[in-house]
C-alpha positions, 0 to 999 in steps of 0.5 A: 172124418166123424166118430161116434163112440158107443159103448152102452146103448143098446141095440135100438138106441143105437140105431136111432143114434146112428140112423142106418147102415153103410158100408165096410170092407169097402173101398171109395167108390168115386164114379163107380155108381153114380145113381147112388146118392145120400139123403142129407140129415135136417140142419137141425140134426147135424152140422149139414154133413150128415148122410143120413142115410143112402138110396137110389136114382131109379127114375130121372126124378125118382131117388128109392130110399127106406121108409125108417129114414123117414123124419117127418118132413115132406121135404128132403134134399139128396146129393149125388156127390160122391164126397160131399162137402156142405159148403161146396156140394150140389144138393137136389130137392124133393117130396118124401113118399113112404109105403103107407103100410110101414110098420115093425113086422117080423115079415114084412114090415114095407120098409120102402120109400122113395124121393120124388125130386124137383129136377132130374139130376144131370149126367146121371142115368138111372140104375135099374129095378129088378123083374117081379122075382128075379131074386128068386134065381140067386145061388148062395155065394153068389156077389152082392155089391153094397154101394152107401154113405157112412161108417166104413169101419168099427174099432174098439177105444177106451169108451167103447165102440168108435164108428168111423166116417169119411162122408164118402160114397163107398162100395164094397162085395158080399155074397148071397147067404140066403133068401126068403119072400121078403129079404135077400141075406149077403155075407159081409164077414172080412174073414170071408173076403167080403164087405157091406153095410153098417151104421150110417146107410139104411136105403142103399142099393145091394146090386146083383153082381156087377150089374146096374139092378138094385136087388134090395135096400139095406135096412139092417144087420149084426150090430158091429157089421162084421157078419150079415147085411139085410136087405128088403127085395124090391123085387116081389109084389109088395115092393112093386106094388108100391113103387109102380105108382111113381116109376115104369116097373120092368 
């Protein structure tokens, strides 16, 4: 298990060091969501076992993730192993395509990307995308299921906060707090029985209830992963304009 101690890092530095967000107050996913995979960090930045970000197979050879996971490489690798091991794991190579309009705006950051895989993973049926504006019908309290790889908990040590990573795909259920024209915001407050996302796994899916429909991709949240999971809606016209270049939209 990997651990990172973060005592003095600011929010921006922590995001850079930890990469993104993952799953807290959840359980190992096993074979529950086989179409959810991990974007693997380049060897130059890890020992080869670091799942840098997560994503979802949304077509036989198209892997949906977040553009801020981009390391500037045109060729990347992903895995769909629920418990990835660098020595024995199965990986798939592909080509990175990010939204060229990606920005740091508070409105719509266009934080979306896909990896077009060289070959389709065997035995995996892709997840589904939502229809245009489908998330507009969500109500406060509706379940949102987050899946990803990365930090499952944040604990305290003498050196500061500790992010604990098992390098295993996890799943947790949160609940809708609100939606905006761009964002889906879900409670991951453990006091309410909710789970959600944390450092180590942006780009991962947030499913609408118990369906395999990806409502949004994980982008950010509160610093210590105990309040709000903030996801980029993939049912908007902007997201669909980008995705429509690679997949057939519902």
